[in-house]
C-alpha positions in Angstrom: 15.8 46.9 24.2 15.0 50.8 22.9 10.9 50.5 22.1 11.5 51.5 18.2 10.7 49.6 16.1 12.7 47.1 16.3 11.0 46.4 19.2 7.4 46.2 17.6 8.1 43.9 15.4 9.4 41.7 18.2 6.6 42.6 20.5 3.5 41.5 17.8 5.4 38.2 16.7 6.1 37.0 21.0 2.0 38.4 20.7 1.8 35.6 18.0 4.0 33.2 18.6 1.9 33.4 22.2 -1.4 33.0 20.9 -0.7 30.2 18.3 0.2 28.5 21.9 -2.7 29.8 23.6 -5.0 28.9 20.8 -6.8 25.9 22.5 -6.9 27.3 25.7 -8.5 31.1 24.2 -11.2 28.4 22.5 -11.9 26.9 25.9 -12.7 30.6 27.5 -14.7 31.2 25.1 -16.6 28.6 24.7 -17.6 29.1 28.9 -19.1 31.7 27.9 -19.3 32.7 24.0 -18.9 31.7 21.6 -15.8 29.2 21.6 -13.7 31.1 18.3 -11.7 34.1 20.4 -8.2 31.6 20.2 -8.7 30.4 16.2 -10.0 34.5 14.9 -6.4 35.5 17.0 -4.0 33.1 16.6 -5.5 34.2 12.1 -5.3 37.4 12.9 -1.5 37.5 14.7 -0.7 35.0 12.1 -1.7 38.0 9.1 0.0 40.8 11.1 3.9 38.7 10.9 3.4 37.3 7.4 3.0 41.1 6.9 5.7 42.5 8.4 7.7 39.5 6.2 6.1 41.2 3.6 8.4 43.6 4.2 9.7 47.2 3.7 10.3 47.8 7.0 8.4 50.3 9.2 10.7 53.1 10.2 9.0 54.1 13.8 7.0 51.7 16.4 3.4 53.5 15.6 4.3 52.2 11.2 4.5 48.5 12.8 1.1 49.1 15.4 -0.5 51.2 12.6 -0.5 47.9 10.2 -0.4 45.8 12.8 -3.8 47.6 13.4 -5.1 47.3 9.6 -4.7 43.6 9.3 -6.5 42.5 12.7 -9.0 44.8 12.1 -9.2 42.7 8.8 -8.9 39.4 9.1 -10.5 39.4 12.7 -13.5 38.3 12.8 -16.6 38.6 15.7 -15.7 41.1 17.8 -12.4 41.0 18.7 -10.7 42.9 15.2 -12.3 45.9 15.3 -11.3 46.0 19.7 -7.9 45.2 19.2 -7.4 47.0 15.8 -8.4 50.2 17.3 -6.3 49.4 20.6 -3.1 49.2 18.2 -4.2 52.5 15.6 -5.2 54.5 18.7 -1.4 53.7 20.6 -0.5 55.0 17.2 -1.3 57.2 16.9 -0.5 58.8 20.8 2.7 57.7 19.7 3.2 59.8 16.9 6.9 60.0 14.5 8.4 59.2 17.7 11.9 57.0 16.6 11.8 55.4 20.0 8.9 54.9 23.6 9.8 56.9 26.1 8.4 55.7 29.8 5.5 58.5 30.0 5.3 58.3 26.0 4.8 54.5 27.4 1.8 55.3 29.4 0.0 56.5 27.0 0.4 54.5 24.6 -1.2 52.1 26.8 -3.9 54.5 27.9 -4.7 55.3 24.8 -5.5 51.3 23.4 -7.3 51.0 26.0 -9.9 54.0 25.4 -9.3 53.6 22.5 -11.3 50.1 22.9 -13.9 51.4 26.3 -15.2 53.6 23.2 -15.3 51.7 20.7 -16.8 48.4 22.8 -18.6 50.6 25.1 -17.0 48.7 28.4 -15.8 49.5 31.7 -14.2 48.1 34.9 -15.7 45.0 36.0 -18.3 44.1 33.2 -16.5 41.2 33.0 -14.3 41.8 29.3 -11.1 42.8 28.2 -11.1 46.6 30.0 -11.3 44.7 33.3 -7.0 43.2 32.1 -6.3 47.0 30.2 -7.4 49.6 32.9 -4.7 47.7 35.9 -2.5 47.1 33.5 -2.4 51.5 32.3 -2.8 51.6 36.7 0.8 49.7 37.0 3.0 51.3 33.9 1.6 55.1 35.2 2.4 54.5 38.7 6.0 52.4 37.4 6.5 55.3 35.5 6.0 57.7 38.1 9.1 56.1 40.4 11.2 56.6 37.2 11.0 53.2 35.5 13.0 52.8 32.5 10.2 51.4 30.0 11.0 48.3 30.2 9.9 48.0 34.2 6.9 50.1 33.1 6.1 47.3 30.9 6.9 44.0 32.4 4.3 45.9 35.3 1.4 46.3 33.2 1.6 43.1 32.2 2.0 41.2 35.7 -1.2 43.2 35.9 -2.8 43.2 33.2 -2.7 38.8 33.9 -4.0 39.5 37.6 -7.2 41.8 35.7 -8.1 38.8 33.8 -7.6 36.2 37.1 -10.2 38.7 38.3 -12.7 38.3 35.9 -13.6 34.6 37.1 -16.0 35.8 39.2 -17.4 38.5 37.5 -20.9 38.5 35.8 -21.1 39.6 32.2 -22.6 43.0 31.6 -21.7 43.3 27.9 -20.8 40.7 25.0 -22.6 37.3 24.4 -21.3 36.2 27.4 -23.8 39.0 29.2 -26.9 36.5 27.8 -25.7 34.0 30.2 -26.5 36.0 33.3 -25.6 34.9 36.7 -24.4 31.4 34.9 -21.1 33.8 33.3 -18.9 33.8 37.1 -17.3 31.0 37.4 -14.9 31.4 33.6 -12.5 34.0 32.6 -13.0 36.1 30.4 -11.2 35.7 27.1 -10.6 38.7 26.1 -8.9 39.7 29.5 -7.5 36.3 28.9 -5.9 37.1 25.9 -5.2 41.2 26.8 -2.6 39.4 29.7 -0.6 37.3 26.7 0.0 40.2 24.1 0.7 42.7 27.3 3.8 40.0 28.2 4.3 39.6 24.5 5.6 43.8 25.1 7.1 43.4 27.8 9.1 40.2 26.9 10.4 41.7 23.8 11.3 44.8 25.4 13.7 42.7 26.9 12.7 42.6 30.3 13.0 45.4 32.5 15.1 48.9 31.4 
């Protein structure tokens, strides 16, 4: 499907379903190296996003959808996740501007802007065992796919697959940022919950696009 406002709404609804289904798993990941509330906070935040969308009126552009979601997440999600994901979606919305739909290059720019927003807010970099370890490979894979002539759905699918691989790759890392960093070497052997939720959210974006296209 075209990556228009309808797609953006379905992305967030799919993300809400994925987060709800994985709420306990995300909490368990966070319990090992954080304060165990990531799943609960994300579930509450995305449920609020869906409620906001349901209240209407329907946004006209993808950017309007993402901006509404960003503001909702910032006001409802506790801990670091709300500001980080809110900033990511706000930067993504800004990159899309008033376009009615996103073409492949715009998808890459959107993902890159989201990642850069998280970096600016959280001061993390690749290898720190944070959600950036899922976002950066997602951006790189999206750029590669777009350069090869892939359609917007395929660009999102490439990003989602890379994000999942990036999340798995956080398992052996020693955390250098956030609450997990307090554990030092004991943080190794556990997946970063933010990277895990990033993989879920980007998979939802690809799912909403209907796969390669």
